[in-house]
Structures are given as C-alpha cells and as structure tokens.
N, C-alpha and C positions, 0 to 999 in steps of 0.2 A: 411168415409161418414160424411157429416154434419148431424145435428139432425137426429136421427134414423128414418128410413122410416117404416111406418106400413106395415103389410103384404099386405093389399089391394093396397097401393101405389106402392109397389114393383111389384105386379102382373100387375098393370096398366102400369108401365114402360116397362115390357116385352111385353105386348100387343101392345103398340104404337111403339115399336122398328121397326118392319118391315125391310125395306132395308135402313133406314135412318142412318145418322151419329150420334154418341153419342152427339155431340154438339146440333144438331137439336132436338134430343129426350129430352135433358135436357131443352132446351128453351121451347119446347112444354109443358113439364110437369110443368115447372115454371109458364107458362102462365095459365095453368088450375088450379093451386093452388097458387094464389098470396098471401095468408095469411100466408103460411108456409115459413120457411127460404129456399132460393133457393138451388137447388142441382147443382153440377158441372158435367161436362162431364165425369170426372174420376169416380164419383159415379155411373153413368150409366154404364160405362165400367166394373167396378168391379161387379156390380149386374148382368149384362148379362153374364159375365164370370162364375160367381157362378151358374147361371141358366144352362149354357151349361155343366158345370162339374157335378153338383149334380142333376139337374132336378127339383130343388126347389129354391125358393127365400128366404127361411128361413135360419137363421144363424145356424151354426153347434152347437151341444150341447157343453157346456163349459166342458173343461177337468179339471182334478184335483180333489182334495178331497172336498167332500161336507162339508159345515159348519154344525157341529152337536151341539156345545154348544152355539155359539154366534148367534143362530137363533132368530127370532122375539119373539117367545113364551118365551124362556129363558131370553131374554133381558127385556121383560116386567116384569117378575117375579123378576129379580134382581133389577131393578129400583124401583119396588114397595117395596121390602124389604128395600132398602136403604132409601126410602122416609119415611117409618115408623120409622126407627131408623137411622138417618143420621150420628150419631157418631160411628157407627159400623165400625170396620176396615175391610179391604179386607181380611186380614189373618183370622179373626174370621168368616167372611161370607163364606170364602172358606171352612173352616172346617165344618161349619153348613150345607152348601148346597151341598158339594161334587163337586163343580166347581173349577177348578184351579184358583189361584190368577191371573195368566196371562190372562185367559179368562175374569175374572171379570174386570180387569183393561182395557181390550180391549173394553168390553161392555160400561164401564163408559166413556172411551175416545170417543167412537163413538157418544155418546149422550151428549158430552161436560160436563160431570160431573167430579168432582175431588175426589179422595179417601180421606177419613178422616184419619189423623194421629195425635194422641195425643202427644203433646210435652210439657213437664213441663219444663219451663225455670227458674223459680224462686219460692222459697218457701215463702209464705206470713205468717208473724207473726201476733199475736193478736194486737200489738201496731202499725202496719203499717197504718191503716186508720187514727189514731191520728197524726202520723208523717206526712202523706200526707196533712192533713188539716193544720197543723202547717206550712209546707213549702208553701202552697198556700197563707196563710195569710201573711207570711213574704215576698213572691214575690209581692203580691198586694201592701203591704206597700212600698216596694222599688220602684215600678213603680209609685206610687203616689208622692214619694219624687223626683224621677228622671225619667222622661218619656223616656230618652235615655238609661235606665238601661240595656235593653236586647241587645242593640248594643255593650255594653262594656264587655259583657261576652266572 
C-alpha cells in the first residue's frame, strides 16, 4: 500500500466497493481525496481481501518480541544522561544503568549520536608549548623569506 490509509479511509473503501471493479473504486477514492497520495487498484484489492478474510480493515498485530529496553522512556533517560556528561563511555553508562552496551549503542545510533571513546594519542610535555611557539616563529620567518617555502616541502 502507498502511504498508510487511516482506519476511516479503509472503511470508506469497503463501503464504496459495492459491485464495482478495484480500478473504479481506486479512481473514486482518489477523486474524493485529491490532497492525499493516490492509491492503486492493488491497494484496494488487498484491503478488500483482508476485509473478507478477517472481517476487519485493521492491520494484524505485529508479531515478534516487544521492545523492552529501547523504548521511548528509556531512550529519553539515556540521552539525558549522555547530555549531562557527554564524555561518559557506553561501557561506564552500561554498568551504571544496568542497560546492555548494545542497547545503549542502538539508542544512540537511532538518534544519530556517537559514543564517546577517549583515545590518548600523544603525551604532552611541559616544554611542548614553547617548542610549538618556536616552530611557528621559524615557519613564519621562512615564509617571509621565501613565499614558495610550503610548496618546497
């Protein structure tokens, strides 16, 4: 089905079906609702078949396991916690909250957040700022002497 039909729209299709073909029903429905995306005759066919089988126009309940941890309430709590301390790792948050790391990562990914991972790449010494300043002054002096200096490196 194109864009989901509301319950009322589904009932309306069943009521206008009568003895007409699915193409005529679809055209009639589309004429009555010009602002919504048009439905096809296949949509009408599937809906009427569902009505004949189940006696209802509603979708069958979803099967499978219900979401327990990644529900809206838990997601809000997790995002609020990460907002308060964004440098907290998923491992630490998992231990503190009792939610698995996989579920935490799934919640973060759903909301397009990225987990924080501390990575120490280099150790800074006390004299590093002085050395950085020295290098910047040396590079500035070289550029003043030769504007093409950076292309020669």
